[in-house]
Phi, psi and omega in degrees: 000318181294323179297317181292328184291321181267001179287343178291343178263007181270140179300128176291147180227154177222119187055035181083000188253124182293146185254009183300326176297322178295316183294328178282334181271339184294328176299334179286325179291339183271349173271122183296148176278146176298141182247172182262008178290153177289317181254137178258164174272175190291329178289318175294318175298317179292322182291317175297315183295321179294319182287323178290326174296312185298309180303319181289330180286320188284310198264000177297312173298340188280158174289163179304318176303326176295339179286356174291338179276007184294319188293312186293317184288326178291321176293320179295318182298313175297327177295314180290316181299315175305309177293326185286318182287318179294334179293343179276349175288156177288145179063032178239167181244134176256103178304330183287356175276352177272120182300323183300321183286318180300317176297324174299333172271330188279316186299310176295318178296318178294321179293325179293317178295330180285320181294322179295316180302314177296330178279322185273318183214074184300317181300313179292329181286324175290331178298335181296336192277344181215101172303148180292134180091011186282133175303142185307312181301336182269358186299305183296331182287321178294322175298321177294321178295314185289327174294310178303315187291328181292312184282347180270351182300310179292329171302314179296321178298311179296313179299322183292311180296322184290310185296322183285320179289321180292312182300317178295316182296321178297315186290321179298316179295319180295315180295321176293323175291325172298320180298309181298325178291316182287351178294334182266350183246311185223106181294323185293313178295326177294318176296321175303310179301322181295312177294325172298323174299321178290311175304318179297322180296318177299310183296325178292326174304311182296318182293321179303317182282324187286320185291327178290323177286324175296323175304309185285324177299317183292327177295322178291323173297318175299323180289324181292333174285348181243015178232000000 
């Protein structure tokens, strides 16, 4: 039972070939490409409105040099959001439940923000390690704490996204198994567990959208500190 429960997080294969790359490419196929027409359809208009609202919300607190990241962070938001939502469909695979993939997204972006800070404002970047007016005995401890907090950021980004999606998928799987088992014993309990499953599905839809937003929001905050 435990093996079957966690099989949903294993990368699917066909003829020994992992299909995770196909699962990562499918979200891009669902978004319409911009056209040169004067009038857009509802899907394209909704996508444009979403991107404008998102970029305004994320990049308003940032300095002007940070606005260059608008395209790449918006693309990252759509990428993670698409994979999170598609993973809630039956017989699908969620690549963002893999810690290795989430760290593969978090580490390069975090490292890029750190390198930008070191290149553009090296003094201010090193000043974060030691606040002004710190007593002399606390200097080594504070430097160690700030260094650990800096290097733990990408790990926190990846683990947060992985843990939230994995916990939700496990809970949905357990409740759906309980509903199928209760169908033969008690119809009333089966109906109650099915209603719980519907409410949990709505919650997971919200979690999928919120976690994608939080991932990009934290990256923008890291970028704000270094621009």
